[in-house]
DRENVEXVEX-513585 format. One record per residue (C-alpha): x, y, z; residue in one letter; residue number from 0. Coordinates in nm, 3 decimals, decimal comma, m for minus. Example, Ala and Ser with C-alpha at 12.3 -4.5 7.8 and 13.67 -1.06 7.14 Angstrom:
2
> 1,230/m0,450/0,780/A/0
> 1,367/m0,106/0,714/S/1
//
This chain:
313
> 27,641/0,005/11,976/M/0
> 27,951/m0,115/12,102/R/1
> 27,725/m0,282/12,397/K/2
> 27,530/m0,423/12,192/F/3
> 27,790/m0,625/11,990/L/4
> 27,916/m0,729/12,310/T/5
> 27,572/m0,848/12,455/V/6
> 27,529/m1,073/12,097/L/7
> 27,906/m1,218/12,143/L/8
> 27,805/m1,350/12,452/I/9
> 27,479/m1,489/12,376/L/10
> 27,675/m1,701/12,069/A/11
> 27,938/m1,852/12,316/V/12
> 27,723/m2,093/12,386/P/13
> 27,703/m2,200/12,014/F/14
> 28,101/m2,247/12,028/L/15
> 28,276/m2,580/12,062/V/16
> 28,408/m2,463/12,389/V/17
> 28,713/m2,694/12,399/G/18
> 28,921/m2,421/12,138/C/19
> 28,935/m2,216/12,474/G/20
> 29,070/m2,490/12,693/N/21
> 29,415/m2,374/12,883/K/22
> 29,782/m2,518/12,773/K/23
> 29,792/m2,869/12,852/S/24
> 30,136/m2,835/13,016/N/25
> 30,015/m2,582/13,266/S/26
> 29,819/m2,587/13,535/K/27
> 29,688/m2,265/13,549/Y/28
> 29,593/m1,970/13,302/T/29
> 29,599/m1,585/13,373/I/30
> 29,405/m1,370/13,119/I/31
> 29,494/m0,963/13,119/A/32
> 29,272/m0,736/12,964/S/33
> 29,609/m0,497/12,865/N/34
> 29,990/m0,444/12,813/F/35
> 30,064/m0,336/13,145/P/36
> 29,783/m0,603/13,319/C/37
> 29,972/m0,881/13,119/Y/38
> 30,336/m0,750/13,228/D/39
> 30,294/m0,708/13,582/F/40
> 30,152/m1,062/13,635/A/41
> 30,382/m1,230/13,360/R/42
> 30,643/m1,063/13,565/A/43
> 30,492/m1,252/13,924/V/44
> 30,464/m1,585/13,736/T/45
> 30,844/m1,528/13,561/K/46
> 30,996/m1,912/13,532/D/47
> 30,704/m2,077/13,657/I/48
> 30,602/m2,354/13,391/D/49
> 30,286/m2,383/13,611/D/50
> 30,119/m2,095/13,476/V/51
> 30,038/m1,959/13,139/D/52
> 30,006/m1,533/13,099/V/53
> 29,765/m1,426/12,806/Q/54
> 29,764/m1,078/12,644/M/55
> 29,361/m1,056/12,518/L/56
> 29,483/m0,674/12,323/L/57
> 29,635/m0,792/12,028/T/58
> 30,016/m0,651/11,982/P/59
> 30,028/m0,310/11,802/G/60
> 29,597/m0,284/11,874/G/61
> 29,440/m0,010/12,027/E/62
> 29,262/m0,076/12,385/M/63
> 28,986/0,225/12,360/H/64
> 28,876/0,053/12,041/D/65
> 28,872/m0,310/12,156/F/66
> 28,615/m0,575/12,101/E/67
> 28,584/m0,941/12,256/P/68
> 28,597/m1,204/12,015/T/69
> 28,348/m1,515/12,108/P/70
> 28,702/m1,709/12,140/Q/71
> 28,814/m1,415/12,358/D/72
> 28,513/m1,439/12,601/I/73
> 28,555/m1,839/12,635/I/74
> 28,896/m1,809/12,731/N/75
> 28,801/m1,555/12,947/I/76
> 28,561/m1,804/13,123/K/77
> 28,747/m2,107/13,111/N/78
> 29,081/m1,905/13,309/S/79
> 29,155/m1,931/13,665/D/80
> 29,217/m1,545/13,717/I/81
> 29,148/m1,262/13,458/F/82
> 29,277/m0,944/13,505/I/83
> 29,112/m0,572/13,344/Y/84
> 29,160/m0,184/13,436/V/85
> 28,778/m0,142/13,478/G/86
> 28,790/0,213/13,281/G/87
> 28,634/0,317/12,990/E/88
> 28,854/0,154/12,752/S/89
> 28,717/m0,202/12,921/D/90
> 28,340/m0,077/12,903/S/91
> 28,247/m0,446/12,759/W/92
> 28,386/m0,617/13,007/I/93
> 28,089/m0,508/13,262/E/94
> 27,875/m0,692/13,022/D/95
> 28,015/m1,034/13,087/I/96
> 28,105/m1,029/13,396/L/97
> 27,774/m1,196/13,556/N/98
> 27,832/m1,426/13,271/D/99
> 28,166/m1,549/13,466/I/100
> 28,161/m1,803/13,756/D/101
> 28,389/m1,654/14,032/P/102
> 28,401/m2,012/14,231/S/103
> 28,592/m2,107/13,811/K/104
> 28,772/m1,743/13,808/T/105
> 28,911/m1,469/14,001/K/106
> 28,794/m1,125/13,798/I/107
> 29,053/m0,868/13,908/I/108
> 28,977/m0,464/13,849/K/109
> 29,329/m0,265/13,899/I/110
> 29,202/0,038/13,943/M/111
> 29,063/m0,073/14,291/D/112
> 29,407/m0,064/14,386/Y/113
> 29,493/0,257/14,372/V/114
> 29,370/0,595/14,434/D/115
> 29,154/0,730/14,129/L/116
> 29,186/1,071/13,973/I/117
> 28,877/1,223/13,817/D/118
> 28,840/1,291/13,438/E/119
> 28,705/1,655/13,542/E/120
> 29,059/1,686/13,706/E/121
> 29,222/1,706/13,338/L/122
> 29,334/2,018/13,188/D/123
> 29,342/1,953/12,812/V/124
> 29,283/2,206/12,526/L/125
> 28,991/2,018/12,314/E/126
> 28,730/1,811/12,488/D/127
> 28,437/1,619/12,360/E/128
> 28,124/1,698/12,429/E/129
> 27,944/1,626/12,775/E/130
> 27,604/1,357/12,736/H/131
> 27,348/1,604/12,943/E/132
> 27,255/1,304/13,145/D/133
> 27,603/1,166/13,245/E/134
> 27,616/1,248/13,624/E/135
> 27,812/0,899/13,736/E/136
> 28,261/1,056/13,790/E/137
> 28,471/0,877/13,546/E/138
> 28,795/0,833/13,653/Y/139
> 29,162/0,804/13,460/D/140
> 29,216/0,458/13,329/E/141
> 29,576/0,505/13,316/H/142
> 29,679/0,428/13,653/I/143
> 30,025/0,219/13,573/W/144
> 30,159/0,578/13,396/T/145
> 30,282/0,640/13,735/S/146
> 30,545/0,372/13,880/P/147
> 30,426/0,412/14,185/V/148
> 30,112/0,269/14,126/N/149
> 30,274/m0,029/13,903/A/150
> 30,421/m0,113/14,243/I/151
> 30,080/m0,133/14,437/K/152
> 29,916/m0,313/14,185/I/153
> 30,191/m0,546/14,137/I/154
> 30,176/m0,596/14,539/S/155
> 29,866/m0,674/14,580/R/156
> 29,849/m0,898/14,259/L/157
> 30,096/m1,107/14,374/K/158
> 29,878/m1,184/14,675/E/159
> 29,587/m1,314/14,441/E/160
> 29,857/m1,519/14,221/I/161
> 30,011/m1,639/14,564/K/162
> 29,622/m1,786/14,690/E/163
> 29,580/m1,965/14,298/M/164
> 29,887/m2,200/14,326/D/165
> 29,991/m2,178/14,692/K/166
> 30,256/m2,445/14,661/D/167
> 30,457/m2,212/14,393/N/168
> 30,424/m1,907/14,675/S/169
> 30,772/m1,802/14,760/D/170
> 30,879/m1,758/14,435/K/171
> 30,590/m1,525/14,334/Y/172
> 30,709/m1,330/14,641/E/173
> 31,076/m1,339/14,540/E/174
> 30,953/m1,231/14,150/N/175
> 30,710/m0,941/14,310/A/176
> 31,036/m0,867/14,472/N/177
> 31,266/m0,819/14,190/I/178
> 30,996/m0,644/13,970/Y/179
> 30,932/m0,397/14,236/I/180
> 31,313/m0,311/14,351/S/181
> 31,332/m0,261/13,971/E/182
> 31,048/m0,001/13,974/L/183
> 31,166/0,192/14,296/E/184
> 31,455/0,270/14,091/S/185
> 31,280/0,397/13,836/I/186
> 31,060/0,622/14,065/D/187
> 31,396/0,743/14,230/K/188
> 31,548/0,816/13,891/E/189
> 31,206/1,019/13,768/F/190
> 31,245/1,220/14,137/R/191
> 31,565/1,338/14,092/E/192
> 31,560/1,397/13,739/I/193
> 31,214/1,655/13,818/V/194
> 31,398/1,788/14,162/S/195
> 31,744/1,968/13,951/S/196
> 31,513/1,990/13,612/A/197
> 31,486/2,355/13,495/K/198
> 31,133/2,316/13,402/R/199
> 30,873/2,112/13,566/K/200
> 30,657/2,154/13,249/E/201
> 30,538/1,934/12,895/I/202
> 30,363/1,963/12,602/V/203
> 30,184/1,710/12,474/V/204
> 30,093/1,719/12,113/G/205
> 29,861/1,423/12,162/D/206
> 29,593/1,221/12,388/R/207
> 29,731/1,311/12,787/F/208
> 29,732/0,950/12,959/P/209
> 29,988/1,079/13,222/F/210
> 29,795/1,222/13,496/I/211
> 29,886/1,046/13,737/Y/212
> 30,235/1,045/13,633/F/213
> 30,269/1,400/13,573/A/214
> 30,071/1,417/13,969/K/215
> 30,338/1,184/14,113/E/216
> 30,610/1,357/14,017/Y/217
> 30,474/1,745/14,045/G/218
> 30,456/1,835/13,635/L/219
> 30,234/2,062/13,507/S/220
> 30,155/1,971/13,138/Y/221
> 29,969/2,117/12,833/T/222
> 29,730/1,859/12,573/A/223
> 29,556/1,790/12,340/A/224
> 29,331/1,565/12,416/F/225
> 29,249/1,357/12,704/K/226
> 29,371/1,041/12,746/G/227
> 29,064/0,834/12,595/C/228
> 29,018/1,025/12,401/S/229
> 28,894/0,918/12,013/D/230
> 29,009/1,222/11,810/Q/231
> 29,356/1,174/11,677/S/232
> 29,314/1,544/11,466/E/233
> 29,328/1,876/11,677/A/234
> 29,166/2,168/11,550/S/235
> 29,383/2,535/11,428/A/236
> 29,334/2,693/11,755/K/237
> 29,428/2,406/11,966/T/238
> 29,752/2,334/11,730/I/239
> 29,822/2,735/11,753/S/240
> 29,754/2,662/12,130/A/241
> 30,029/2,441/12,202/L/242
> 30,251/2,671/11,943/V/243
> 30,224/2,924/12,154/D/244
> 30,293/2,760/12,487/K/245
> 30,640/2,609/12,283/V/246
> 30,784/2,969/12,216/K/247
> 30,627/3,146/12,532/K/248
> 30,756/2,893/12,755/D/249
> 31,085/2,792/12,563/N/250
> 30,991/2,413/12,522/I/251
> 31,277/2,195/12,378/P/252
> 31,068/1,869/12,313/V/253
> 30,764/1,795/12,208/V/254
> 30,597/1,440/12,320/I/255
> 30,410/1,243/12,119/K/256
> 30,236/0,853/12,288/I/257
> 30,319/0,533/12,120/E/258
> 30,121/0,386/11,820/L/259
> 30,044/0,790/11,744/S/260
> 30,050/0,928/11,368/N/261
> 30,265/1,244/11,564/G/262
> 30,035/1,456/11,319/N/263
> 30,022/1,737/11,606/I/264
> 30,341/1,706/11,710/A/265
> 30,497/1,675/11,414/N/266
> 30,341/2,040/11,337/T/267
> 30,446/2,187/11,646/I/268
> 30,793/2,097/11,591/N/269
> 30,782/2,288/11,228/E/270
> 30,646/2,583/11,383/E/271
> 30,876/2,645/11,666/T/272
> 31,152/2,369/11,573/G/273
> 31,098/2,172/11,962/A/274
> 31,232/1,811/11,842/K/275
> 30,960/1,557/11,922/V/276
> 31,015/1,267/12,137/L/277
> 30,791/0,957/12,212/E/278
> 30,636/0,954/12,574/F/279
> 30,542/0,565/12,563/N/280
> 30,229/0,555/12,819/S/281
> 30,292/0,133/12,806/A/282
> 29,913/0,085/12,775/H/283
> 30,039/m0,124/12,438/N/284
> 30,338/m0,243/12,240/I/285
> 30,399/m0,343/11,893/S/286
> 30,409/m0,677/11,783/Q/287
> 30,813/m0,697/11,755/K/288
> 30,884/m0,571/12,108/E/289
> 30,615/m0,820/12,254/F/290
> 30,798/m1,082/12,029/D/291
> 31,120/m0,951/12,218/K/292
> 30,959/m0,960/12,566/G/293
> 30,987/m0,600/12,607/T/294
> 30,870/m0,509/12,990/T/295
> 30,700/m0,221/13,152/Y/296
> 31,023/m0,152/13,313/V/297
> 31,211/m0,114/12,949/D/298
> 30,948/0,130/12,856/I/299
> 30,984/0,333/13,141/M/300
> 31,363/0,315/13,143/K/301
> 31,330/0,479/12,759/K/302
> 31,115/0,747/12,926/N/303
> 31,354/0,888/13,167/I/304
> 31,578/0,988/12,899/E/305
> 31,306/1,119/12,729/V/306
> 31,177/1,325/13,039/I/307
> 31,508/1,417/13,107/K/308
> 31,535/1,580/12,746/E/309
> 31,214/1,720/12,790/A/310
> 31,284/1,898/13,129/L/311
> 31,627/2,029/13,055/N/312
//
C-alpha cells in the first residue's frame, strides 16, 4: 500500500505548480535531508554559510517509520542540489523516486553506504515480527547514526560531497566539520570511559531497540522488546514478564524507553521492579520545541551520556 501511494505521488508531480518547490531566493544551494541525523550533520557542516539552505523532510515530532512524502516533498527533492537519506527500511519509498531524479542536477547521498552495516538477523530481541517466507534479501539495521563513531564517518564523507557542490566555501566546510567531529570524539571518549569503569555492561530496553550500533561499539549487552523498526508498541505478557525477570535477576537499576514513545512497557516494568525509567534518545527525530531551539545530535548525545552513566552503575 505504501509503495502504491508513492507511485501515485510521482505521477501527480508533473501536474503541480513546480514554482512552489523553488529554493529560497537568498541561497544558492539547497540540501534536503530525510531525517534528523542527516539534517543535523549537513547543518553542522554548512554552519554560518548563507549560500546553503538545509531542510529536513521529516516533520519534527513525526515518526520516520511511517513517513509518506507529499507531492511537494518530491518536487523539493528534485529541485535540490543534494538529497541525503539513510537508505534503510524506513526509506523504501525513496527507491521508487530515484529514477525520477536527474543525477546531473541533484546529488543523491545514501549514508548507509558510509559505514559497516549490521544485519537485522543479529538483533536479539524478545518479540519479532513474522518474516515473509519469500523474503531472501538481507536487511540491515538502519539506525547507523546511534554510534558517535559512525556519525564521525558520515560527517567526514558528507563534508567532501558538500565541498564538491560549493568549492567557494570549501575551507569553511572543512573547518565546520572538524569542529563537530572534535565534539563527537569527546563524546565517544566519554562513553568509553563510562563503560570501562561501570559496574555492569548491560542495558534493558522496554521499547524498540534502535541501538545495536551503539551497543556493539561500546561492548554492551542488551535485552529489549522489539527491533528498532518494529511497528509494535504494546508487548505481550510473556515479553513483559521476561523483561521484569531480567531486571530483578541482574539487579538492573534503570529501564530505558526511547524518545517519542508512550513508555507503557518501561512504566509497567517500573511498577513491577522499581527500576527507574529513563529516556535514551536514538536521535531519529526531535520535537518541534527542540527543533525550534536548535537542538543538535551532540546535545542529544550529551544527555545520553548521563543516562548511560546511571544505567550502568
